[in-house]
C-alpha positions in Angstrom: 121.3 137.3 111.1 118.6 139.9 111.6 116.0 137.6 110.2 117.0 134.8 112.7 116.9 137.3 115.7 113.4 138.4 114.7 112.2 134.8 114.4 113.5 134.0 117.9 111.8 137.1 119.4 108.5 135.3 118.6 109.6 131.7 119.4 111.5 132.1 122.7 108.5 133.4 124.6 106.5 130.4 123.5 109.2 128.1 124.6 110.0 129.6 128.0 106.7 131.4 128.7 105.0 128.1 129.5 107.5 127.0 132.1 106.1 125.6 135.4 107.1 127.2 138.6 106.9 123.9 140.4 109.7 121.5 139.4 108.8 117.9 138.8 111.0 115.1 140.0 111.7 111.8 138.2 110.0 109.9 141.0 106.6 111.8 140.6 106.7 112.1 136.9 103.5 111.2 135.0 103.6 111.5 131.3 100.9 113.0 129.1 98.5 110.7 127.3 97.3 113.2 124.7 99.8 115.1 122.6 99.8 116.3 119.0 102.1 118.0 116.6 101.7 120.7 114.0 104.0 121.9 111.3 104.3 125.1 109.5 106.5 125.6 106.4 108.3 128.9 106.6 110.6 129.1 103.6 112.8 127.3 101.2 116.4 128.5 100.2 116.9 129.2 103.9 120.0 131.4 104.5 120.5 131.2 100.7 121.4 127.5 100.9 119.7 124.3 99.8 117.8 124.1 103.1 114.4 125.0 104.4 113.0 126.2 107.7 109.8 124.9 109.3 108.1 125.3 112.7 107.3 122.2 114.7 104.8 122.7 117.5 104.2 120.3 120.3 100.7 120.6 121.8 99.9 119.2 125.2 96.2 118.3 125.4 96.5 116.2 128.6 96.0 117.0 132.3 99.7 116.7 133.2 102.8 118.7 132.0 105.2 117.3 129.4 108.4 117.4 131.6 111.8 118.6 130.7 113.3 115.1 130.4 112.4 111.4 130.2 111.0 111.5 126.7 112.0 111.7 123.1 110.2 112.3 119.8 110.9 109.9 116.9 109.8 110.5 113.3 110.6 109.6 109.7 111.5 112.2 107.1 113.1 112.3 103.7 114.8 115.6 104.4 118.0 115.5 106.5 117.8 117.2 109.8 120.3 120.0 110.2 121.3 119.2 113.8 123.6 122.2 114.2 120.7 124.6 113.6 118.4 123.1 116.3 117.2 125.5 119.0 119.2 125.4 122.2 116.5 123.6 124.2 116.5 120.3 122.2 119.0 118.0 120.6 118.5 115.5 117.8 120.2 113.0 115.6 119.9 110.9 112.5 119.6 107.2 113.4 119.4 105.5 110.0 117.6 105.9 106.7 114.8 108.3 107.2 114.6 107.7 111.0 115.3 110.7 113.3 115.0 111.6 117.0 114.6 114.8 119.0 114.9 115.0 122.8 114.9 117.8 125.3 118.0 119.3 126.9 118.0 120.3 130.5 117.1 123.9 129.5 113.8 122.7 128.0 110.8 124.2 129.9 108.0 121.8 130.7 104.8 122.2 128.7 101.8 122.7 131.0 98.4 121.2 130.3 96.9 123.1 127.4 100.3 124.6 126.5 102.5 124.3 123.5 106.1 124.8 122.4 107.2 126.0 119.0 110.6 124.7 117.7 112.3 126.0 114.5 113.6 123.0 112.5 116.0 123.3 109.6 116.4 120.5 107.2 118.0 119.9 103.8 116.7 120.7 100.4 113.1 122.1 100.2 109.4 121.5 100.8 107.1 121.3 97.8 104.4 118.8 99.0 103.3 117.5 102.3 105.3 114.4 101.5 108.4 116.4 102.4 107.2 116.8 106.0 107.7 114.4 109.1 105.5 111.3 109.4 105.2 108.3 111.6 105.7 110.5 114.7 105.6 109.0 118.2 106.9 109.8 121.7 108.8 107.4 123.8 108.5 107.9 127.5 111.0 106.3 129.8 109.9 105.6 133.4 112.1 105.5 136.5 111.9 101.7 136.6 113.3 101.6 133.0 110.1 100.5 131.2 109.0 102.5 128.2 105.7 103.5 126.6 105.1 104.6 123.1 102.6 107.3 122.1 101.9 107.7 118.4 100.8 111.3 117.7 98.9 113.0 114.9 100.5 115.8 113.1 98.6 118.7 111.5 100.2 120.2 108.5 99.3 123.9 108.2 98.4 124.9 104.7 101.6 125.4 102.6 101.9 128.8 101.2 102.5 128.1 97.5 104.5 131.3 97.1 107.2 129.7 99.4 107.8 126.4 97.6 110.2 127.5 94.9 113.1 125.0 95.1 115.9 127.0 93.6 116.4 130.4 91.9 116.0 128.5 88.6 112.9 126.7 89.5 110.5 127.9 86.8 107.8 125.2 87.2 104.5 126.9 88.2 102.4 125.6 91.0 99.4 123.7 89.6 96.0 125.5 89.7 92.6 125.5 87.9 93.7 128.0 85.3 96.8 126.1 84.3 94.8 122.9 84.0 92.1 124.6 81.9 94.6 126.0 79.4 96.7 122.8 79.3 93.6 120.7 78.6 92.7 123.0 75.8 96.2 122.8 74.3 96.4 119.0 74.5 92.8 117.8 73.8 90.7 118.6 70.8 87.4 120.3 71.9 85.1 118.8 69.2 84.8 115.0 68.9 82.1 112.8 67.5 79.5 111.3 69.8 80.5 108.1 71.7 78.9 105.1 70.0 78.0 102.6 72.8 78.1 99.7 70.3 81.6 100.6 69.1 83.6 101.0 72.3 87.2 102.2 72.2 89.5 99.5 73.6 92.6 100.1 75.7 95.3 99.4 74.7 94.5 100.1 71.1 94.3 97.0 68.8 96.5 96.9 65.8 93.6 96.5 63.3 89.9 96.8 64.0 87.1 96.6 61.4 83.5 97.1 62.4 80.6 95.3 60.8 76.9 96.3 60.6 75.6 93.2 62.3 74.9 93.0 66.1 75.4 90.0 68.4 73.7 89.7 71.7 75.2 87.7 74.6 72.8 86.1 77.1 73.4 83.4 79.7 74.3 80.7 79.2 77.1 81.2 76.8 78.8 78.0 75.6 82.6 78.3 75.5 84.4 75.7 73.3 88.2 75.5 73.5 91.0 73.6 71.9 93.2 71.3 74.0 95.7 73.4 75.9 93.3 76.3 76.5 91.6 74.9 79.6 92.8 77.8 81.7 91.6 80.4 79.2 88.2 78.7 78.9 87.8 78.7 82.7 88.8 82.3 82.9 86.3 83.4 80.2 83.5 81.4 81.8 84.2 83.1 85.1 84.1 86.6 83.4 80.8 85.7 81.7 79.3 84.4 84.9 80.2 87.7 86.6 78.8 90.1 84.0 75.7 88.1 82.8 72.8 87.3 85.1 71.6 83.7 85.0 68.9 83.0 82.5 66.9 80.0 81.3 69.5 77.2 81.2 67.6 75.6 78.3 68.0 78.7 76.1 70.4 78.5 73.3 72.8 81.3 73.5 75.8 82.5 71.6 78.9 80.3 71.3 82.4 81.5 71.9 85.2 79.4 70.3 88.8 79.5 71.5 91.4 78.1 69.3 95.1 78.0 68.7 96.2 79.0 65.2 99.9 78.3 64.7 100.0 80.3 61.4 99.6 83.5 63.5 103.3 83.7 63.9 103.9 86.5 66.4 103.8 85.5 70.1 100.8 86.7 72.1 98.9 87.6 68.9 95.2 87.0 68.4 92.2 87.5 66.1 88.7 88.2 67.3 85.9 87.7 64.8 82.1 87.4 64.6 80.8 84.7 62.2 77.5 84.9 60.3 75.7 82.7 62.7 76.7 85.0 65.6 79.5 82.8 66.8 82.4 84.6 68.4 85.8 83.2 67.6 89.1 84.0 69.4 92.1 82.4 67.8 95.6 83.0 69.0 99.2 82.2 68.2 99.5 80.7 71.7 97.5 80.6 74.9 98.6 84.1 75.9 97.3 85.4 72.6 93.9 83.7 73.2 93.9 85.2 76.7 94.5 88.7 75.4 91.7 88.2 72.8 89.4 87.4 75.8 90.5 90.6 77.5 89.7 92.6 74.3 86.3 90.9 74.2 85.8 91.9 77.8 86.9 95.4 76.9 84.1 95.6 74.4 81.5 95.0 77.1 79.9 98.1 78.7 82.1 99.0 81.6 79.1 99.1 84.0 78.7 95.3 83.8 81.8 95.0 85.9 79.9 96.5 88.8 76.4 95.0 88.2 75.5 92.0 86.0 73.0 92.4 83.2 70.7 90.0 81.4 72.2 90.7 78.0 75.1 92.4 76.3 74.7 93.6 72.7 77.9 94.1 70.7 78.6 95.4 67.2 80.1 92.9 64.8 83.8 93.3 64.6 87.0 91.8 63.3 90.2 92.5 65.3 93.7 91.5 64.4 96.2 92.3 67.2 99.7 91.8 68.4 101.9 93.6 71.0 104.5 96.1 70.0 106.9 94.9 72.8 107.4 91.5 74.2 108.2 92.9 77.7 105.4 94.9 79.2 106.0 95.3 82.8 105.2 96.8 86.2 107.7 97.1 89.0 106.1 96.9 92.5 108.1 97.6 95.6 106.7 95.7 98.6 109.9 96.0 100.6 109.3 99.5 101.7 105.5 99.2 102.1 104.1 95.7 102.2 101.1 94.7 100.0 99.1 91.6 101.0 98.6 88.6 98.9 95.0 89.6 98.1 96.1 93.1 97.2 98.7 91.8 94.8 96.2 89.4 93.2 93.9 92.3 92.5 96.7 94.3 90.9 97.8 91.4 88.8 94.2 90.9 87.6 94.1 94.5 86.4 97.6 94.3 84.8 96.5 91.3 82.8 93.4 93.1 81.5 95.6 95.8 80.1 97.8 93.2 78.6 100.9 93.7 80.8 102.8 90.5 81.1 105.6 91.0 83.7 105.7 91.8 87.4 109.1 92.9 88.5 108.7 92.2 92.2 111.0 94.2 94.5 111.1 91.8 97.5 114.1 93.2 99.4 115.6 96.6 100.3 116.9 98.5 103.3 113.5 98.8 104.8 112.3 95.2 104.5 112.7 91.6 103.4 109.4 90.2 102.3 109.8 86.5 101.4 110.3 83.5 103.5 113.5 81.6 102.8 113.6 78.2 104.5 116.7 77.8 106.6 117.2 81.6 107.1 114.2 82.5 109.4 115.9 85.7 110.5 115.3 87.3 107.2 111.6 87.5 107.9 111.7 87.4 111.7 113.9 90.5 111.7 113.7 91.9 108.2 109.9 91.8 107.7 108.9 93.9 110.7 109.6 97.5 111.8 109.0 99.0 115.2 110.7 101.0 117.9 114.1 99.6 118.7 117.5 100.8 119.8 119.5 97.9 118.3 117.4 96.2 115.7 117.8 92.9 117.5 114.1 92.0 117.2 113.1 94.0 114.2 114.1 96.9 112.0 113.9 100.6 112.8 110.6 102.3 111.9 110.8 103.9 108.5 108.4 105.6 106.0 105.8 106.4 108.7 105.5 102.7 109.9 105.2 103.7 113.5 106.5 102.1 116.8 104.7 98.8 116.8 106.2 95.8 115.1 103.1 93.7 115.8 100.7 96.1 114.2 99.2 94.3 111.2 98.0 97.5 109.6 101.4 99.1 109.5 103.0 99.3 106.1 106.3 98.1 107.7 105.0 94.7 108.7 104.5 91.5 106.8 105.9 89.0 104.4 104.9 86.2 102.0 105.2 82.7 103.3 106.5 80.1 100.9 103.0 78.9 100.3 101.8 82.5 99.8 104.4 83.1 97.1 103.7 79.9 95.3 100.0 80.8 95.3 100.8 84.2 93.8 103.0 82.6 91.2 100.2 80.2 90.1 97.7 83.1 90.0 100.2 85.1 87.8 100.8 82.1 85.5 97.0 81.7 85.0 96.9 85.4 84.0 100.0 85.1 81.7 102.1 87.2 83.9 105.7 86.3 84.6 107.1 87.3 88.0 110.7 88.4 88.1 111.9 88.5 91.7 114.3 91.2 92.7 116.8 90.6 95.6 118.5 94.0 95.7 122.3 93.5 96.1 125.0 94.5 97.0 123.6 97.8 98.2 120.0 98.4 99.4 120.6 95.5 101.7 120.2 96.7 105.3 117.4 94.3 106.1 119.4 91.3 104.9 122.6 92.5 106.5 120.9 93.1 109.9 119.1 89.8 109.8 122.3 87.9 109.2 124.0 89.9 112.0 121.3 88.6 114.4 121.7 85.1 113.0 125.5 85.4 113.6 125.0 86.5 117.2 122.5 83.8 118.0 124.7 81.0 116.6 127.9 82.4 118.2 126.1 82.5 121.5 125.5 78.8 121.0 129.1 78.2 120.3 128.6 77.3 116.6 131.1 79.5 114.9 131.0 77.6 111.6 127.2 78.0 111.2 127.5 81.6 112.4 129.8 82.5 109.6 128.1 80.5 106.9 125.9 83.3 105.6 127.5 86.3 107.2 127.4 89.3 105.0 130.1 91.6 106.5 133.8 91.6 107.0 134.2 91.5 110.8 137.2 93.8 110.6 135.7 96.3 108.1 136.1 99.9 109.2 134.2 101.5 106.3 131.7 104.1 107.2 129.5 105.2 104.2 126.0 106.2 103.7 123.6 105.6 100.8 121.8 108.3 98.9 118.7 107.4 101.0 120.9 108.0 104.1 121.2 104.3 105.0 124.3 103.1 106.9 125.3 99.4 107.1 123.4 98.6 103.9 126.0 97.0 101.7 127.0 93.3 101.7 130.7 92.5 101.5 131.5 91.2 98.0 134.9 89.7 99.1 133.4 87.2 101.5 132.6 83.8 100.3 129.8 83.6 102.8 128.0 86.4 100.8 127.9 84.1 97.8 126.7 81.2 99.9 123.9 83.5 101.1 123.0 84.5 97.5 123.0 80.9 96.3 120.8 79.8 99.2 118.3 82.5 98.4 118.3 81.8 94.7 118.0 78.1 95.1 115.0 78.5 97.4 113.3 80.9 94.9 114.0 78.4 92.1 112.3 75.7 94.1 109.2 77.8 94.7 108.8 78.5 91.0 109.3 74.8 90.2 106.6 73.9 92.7 104.3 76.5 91.3 104.7 75.1 87.8 106.2 78.4 86.6 109.9 77.8 86.1 112.0 80.8 87.0 113.7 82.4 84.0 115.2 85.7 85.3 116.4 87.0 88.7 116.9 90.7 89.1 119.9 91.4 91.4 119.4 95.2 91.8 123.0 96.4 91.6 122.1 100.0 92.0 123.2 102.9 94.1 126.1 101.3 95.9 127.7 104.1 98.1 131.1 105.3 96.9 133.9 103.7 98.9 131.8 100.9 100.3 134.7 98.4 100.8 137.6 100.8 101.3 138.0 99.8 104.9 137.6 96.0 104.4 140.8 94.0 104.9 139.2 91.2 102.9 138.6 93.5 100.0 142.0 95.1 100.2 143.7 91.7 100.1 141.4 90.7 97.1 142.5 93.8 95.2 146.1 93.0 95.7 145.6 89.6 94.3 143.4 90.8 91.4 144.9 93.8 89.7 142.2 93.6 87.0 140.0 95.5 89.5 141.5 99.0 90.0 139.9 100.0 93.2 137.2 99.1 95.8 134.4 100.7 93.8 135.3 98.4 90.9 134.3 95.4 93.0 130.7 95.9 92.1 131.6 94.5 88.7 133.2 91.5 90.3 130.1 90.9 92.3 127.8 91.1 89.3 130.1 88.7 87.4 130.0 86.2 90.3 126.2 86.3 90.5 125.9 86.1 86.7 128.1 83.0 86.6 126.2 81.4 89.5 122.8 82.0 87.9 124.0 81.0 84.4 124.9 77.6 85.8 121.3 77.3 87.0 119.8 78.3 83.6 118.7 81.7 85.0 119.2 85.0 83.2 120.6 87.9 85.2 118.9 91.3 85.2 119.6 94.4 87.2 119.4 98.2 87.1 121.5 100.1 84.7 124.5 100.1 87.0 125.2 96.4 86.3 126.1 97.1 82.7 127.7 100.5 83.0 130.5 102.4 84.7 131.5 106.0 85.5 134.0 107.4 83.1 134.9 111.1 83.3 131.9 111.8 85.6 129.5 110.2 83.1 127.8 106.8 83.2 128.7 104.9 80.0 128.4 101.2 78.9 130.9 98.9 80.5 132.1 96.9 77.6 133.8 94.4 79.8 130.2 93.2 80.6 129.0 93.2 77.0 129.0 89.4 76.3 127.2 88.3 79.4 123.6 89.0 78.2 122.8 91.0 81.3 119.4 92.6 81.1 119.7 96.2 82.1 116.7 98.2 83.4 117.3 101.9 82.6 115.8 104.4 85.1 118.0 107.6 85.1 116.8 109.6 82.1 116.5 113.0 83.9 117.4 115.7 81.4 120.5 117.6 82.6 121.9 114.7 84.7 124.2 113.4 81.9 122.7 109.9 81.3 119.9 110.8 79.0 121.0 108.5 76.2 122.5 105.7 78.3 119.7 103.3 77.3 120.5 103.9 73.6 124.2 103.6 74.2 123.8 100.2 75.9 121.3 98.9 73.3 123.6 100.0 70.5 126.4 98.1 72.1 124.3 94.9 72.2 123.0 95.0 75.8 119.3 93.9 76.1 117.5 96.9 77.7 114.2 97.5 79.5 113.1 101.1 79.5 111.9 102.2 82.9 112.6 105.9 82.5 112.0 107.9 85.7 110.7 110.9 83.7 107.8 109.0 82.3 107.3 105.6 84.0 108.0 106.2 87.8 104.3 106.1 88.5 104.8 106.7 92.2 106.1 110.2 91.6 103.7 113.1 92.3 101.2 114.0 89.5 102.2 117.7 89.5 103.6 120.5 91.5 100.9 121.0 94.1 101.4 120.6 97.8 98.3 118.4 98.1 99.6 115.9 95.5 101.5 113.5 97.6 104.5 111.8 96.2 108.2 112.4 95.6 109.4 114.4 92.6 113.1 114.0 92.6 113.2 112.9 89.0 110.0 114.4 87.5 106.4 115.0 88.1 104.6 112.1 86.3 101.0 112.0 85.2 99.1 109.8 82.8 100.2 111.8 79.8 103.8 111.4 80.8 103.5 107.6 80.3 101.2 107.8 77.3 103.5 110.2 75.3 106.7 108.3 75.8 108.6 107.8 72.6 110.8 104.7 73.1 112.9 105.0 69.9 113.7 108.7 70.3 113.1 110.1 73.8 114.0 113.6 72.5 110.5 113.7 70.9 108.9 113.6 74.3 111.3 116.0 76.0 109.7 119.3 76.5 110.7 120.7 79.9 113.2 119.6 82.6 112.6 118.9 86.2 112.5 122.7 87.0 110.1 123.7 84.2 112.8 125.0 81.9 112.4 124.3 78.2 114.8 121.6 77.1 117.2 122.9 74.5 118.1 119.8 72.5 120.9 121.7 70.8 122.8 121.4 74.1 122.8 117.6 73.7 124.9 117.5 70.5 126.6 114.3 71.8 123.3 112.5 72.3 123.6 109.1 70.7 120.5 108.1 68.8 119.2 104.5 68.8 120.6 102.6 65.9 118.5 100.1 63.8 120.5 97.3 65.5 119.9 98.9 68.9 116.2 98.8 68.4 116.3 95.1 68.4 117.8 95.2 71.9 114.9 97.3 73.4 113.0 94.5 75.1 110.1 96.6 76.2 108.8 99.1 78.7 108.2 99.1 82.5 106.3 101.3 84.9 107.6 101.5 88.5 105.7 101.8 91.8 108.3 102.5 94.5 106.6 102.4 97.8 108.2 105.1 100.0 104.8 106.9 99.9 102.4 104.1 98.8 101.7 103.2 102.4 98.3 101.7 102.0 96.3 100.3 99.0 94.4 103.5 98.5 97.6 105.5 97.9 99.0 102.6 95.8 96.0 102.7 93.5 95.9 106.5 93.4 99.4 106.7 92.0 99.0 103.6 89.7 95.8 104.6 88.0 95.1 105.9 85.5 98.9 106.3 84.8 99.2 102.6 84.2 96.8 102.9 81.2 99.3 105.3 79.5 102.0 102.7 79.9 99.8 99.9 78.6 98.9 101.9 75.5 102.5 102.6 74.7 103.8 99.1 75.4 101.1 97.2 73.4 99.8 99.5 70.6 101.6 100.0 67.3 104.1 102.8 67.1 102.3 106.1 66.5 103.2 108.2 63.5 104.3 111.1 65.8 106.9 109.1 67.7 109.8 109.7 65.3 108.7 113.1 64.2 107.5 115.8 66.6 104.0 116.2 65.0 102.1 118.2 67.6 98.7 118.0 65.9 98.9 114.3 65.3 99.8 113.8 68.9 96.9 116.0 70.0 94.5 114.0 67.9 95.7 110.7 69.3 95.7 112.0 72.9 92.1 113.2 72.4 91.0 109.7 71.5 93.0 108.2 74.4 91.5 110.5 77.1 88.0 109.8 75.8 88.6 106.1 76.0 89.9 106.4 79.6 87.1 108.8 80.7 84.1 107.0 79.1 85.2 103.4 79.4 88.2 102.7 81.6 87.5 104.8 84.6 83.9 103.4 84.9 85.5 100.0 84.6 87.9 100.7 87.4 84.9 101.9 89.5 83.4 98.4 89.0 86.6 96.9 90.3 86.7 99.2 93.3 89.9 100.8 92.3 90.7 104.1 94.1 92.2 105.8 91.1 93.0 109.5 91.0 90.2 111.7 89.7 91.8 114.7 88.0 90.8 118.1 89.2 88.8 120.2 86.7 90.4 123.0 84.8 88.3 126.2 84.8 88.3 129.9 84.4 85.8 132.7 84.8 85.7 135.4 82.1 83.1 138.1 82.0 81.1 136.4 84.7 81.0 133.2 82.6 82.4 129.9 83.8 84.4 127.8 81.3 85.6 124.4 82.4 87.1 121.2 81.1 88.5 117.9 82.4 91.5 115.7 81.5 89.1 112.8 81.0 85.8 113.6 79.3 83.2 111.3 80.7 83.7 112.5 84.3 81.0 114.7 85.7 81.9 118.3 86.5 79.9 120.0 89.3 80.2 123.6 90.6 79.0 125.9 93.4 78.9 129.7 93.5 78.8 130.3 97.3 82.3 129.0 98.2 81.1 125.7 99.4 82.5 122.4 98.3 80.6 120.8 95.4 78.8 117.5 96.3 76.7 115.0 94.3 73.7 117.3 94.3 75.6 120.4 93.0 74.8 121.7 89.5 76.4 119.8 86.6 78.6 121.8 84.2 78.0 120.9 80.6 78.6 124.2 78.8 79.7 127.7 79.6 77.4 129.1 82.3 76.9 132.6 83.9 78.2 132.7 87.4 78.6 135.1 90.3 80.1 134.7 93.7 83.0 132.4 94.7 83.2 129.5 92.3 84.4 126.1 93.3 84.5 123.0 91.1 85.1 119.3 91.5 85.0 116.2 89.2 82.9 113.2 90.0 83.0 109.6 88.8 80.3 108.6 86.3 78.4 106.8 89.1 78.6 110.0 91.3 80.1 108.0 94.2 83.6 109.6 94.4 84.9 113.1 93.7 88.2 114.8 93.1 89.7 116.6 96.0 
């Protein structure tokens, strides 16, 4: 209580000391045209609870006061606003999802020109990174005649005091700094490695067998590409690559030949052999077209990475024989475009890079609470309403702003606006097919469906207004008499379809049929639809008369929560009739039993593909993937602890991203041990060492269960990936760790915790990434994360290292930020003064923060 009183002693004068003596009336009110916000984090564990305190300051830079009424401040935030702890001069409320509003009470004192007001704000949980703070802030001014104006405002985050970001009393995870990085790099990477041989590049992902020869072969333009029938696509792709990396030469010159062939005796799908013949002919033979394509990618990976940026007249390669095949048949990336939209061209760029690293599946998250991103003929409201976000009180024209999307639904630069037309999607499917990538669409149901639910509400209202009751109810997703009031874990209300309405299944079938038609037209028949099935709020249908009647008629379902199983069964049967496999998150094949998620054996024989995400140590589902696989369920491992690539790299306020399940960096993905995740379990979410003895009931993966592990998947959820720069920053180079683990053979240290063997392999991997893959990504204009250097100063000597050798380290001794002209660090060097360091790309064009 004393702490609160002292705080208000400082804040109240700021609030009331700026009050104008002259009252402004509604008739003469003129609103400021220049405001800004700032935020200062004060403390976590506020009042000893799972809450935090921050100070929000409103700055008035205009020539007129900000009055006591007629305006409201809207913003998005992951942390729940504690309304009861707001200061007496303002009120606020949660609208939906991450969307909040603050507005003044009559006691609010106007802010004069040049003035400010400081407001203490309490919210749930904690602040660790700037991601935890408000975004998408804007004022709405309401004029006497009723019209409104929207004013987006910048927010300045004051530097977060890292001594104040401990989440709980048991949070032992240290805040990242240059000393921690230096010692960690020393522990994980061998200091002495042989020189990099430019003629023997290290390929990512690592081929199964590689044998170097003494001979050299030189590629000059033109290169003749010969191909078997059925490899026309692969031939055209290789020719396009060669035309990009080799400058035109004398067309009469006789260059090297590259022969592409199908070799059925190579039994494993997607396998290939890459060889040089004595007459310098390069041969790529594959078990199928995909194998030939991956052989081409390996050949491209042997090229100097700089040619991706600037073509050369010739490329000299060491003779080699490579025999290769993937470890897993499913090697995927999940991309969420529902929360933050990515354009067609951006997705093509990402697919191109995926294919180079031999990933073959895009799990495409097309719908969620925050957006519906694909045109469905006959249901225009899905994109008219669900594909745009902007200021609204009723969502009759578009959805609420969320995830910082701002007030303007017509802003093409907003992450909240956009969708794929039918033609766009077909074009993307054809592009993916040419790159041997299968696209699995996800329509997230029955939860995570606010965009669809709201769109169908508007459709219902429009048709009812026209007097067409039958059409209005055809695809309606709610029970009109439902009194249920629940909220999802992401704080969304009204985000669950009613599973007891036949109109819900008509809606699903309509969407599925339109998707199937698009795939057929693209020449890429649809094989799998992912139905989501995750995070349905408890009690979602308790107040639905339709569902209560259904439960009375169907005693095999014990309660309303059990209806999720009924929904999955209905969709599975619907899709099975269409020849489509049903996939979903782990919830579709499991149930809660004694407060623990376990396999639902009633779903065992339906061949549901279950994507496992919840592997957080200490949450009770660590071995769920193995339990499901051991019971015969096909499983894709998408473990949050290793493969949620959108999560923050480490515990550093400047590393944007969520961290609810883990901090995930490139090593997290690379060191994943699919067949025994205990061997990559070191510390939990709070930095405590994992005591495996506590998990005596952990069920290992059986030999039979191994056959049900289809593969691995990285996930890029888009709450924070609000532009392509942030998307690429989080995806790369993490994706390379995933690609290595999904394609390369099982390392010796996977089933035995051999620290030294792991260190040796990781050393090779980081050298591959630093010397070859990061320069290659530079050539493709990928804005990957450049890791910060690790460094220490001992006895006036600077010692430094980097996660990816091949990056350039530069330093200063006067406290200034290093630039492209600062001294290069190559060995321990005497220093004095205030040292600062940064890592630079090999072309010196970009630097770490």
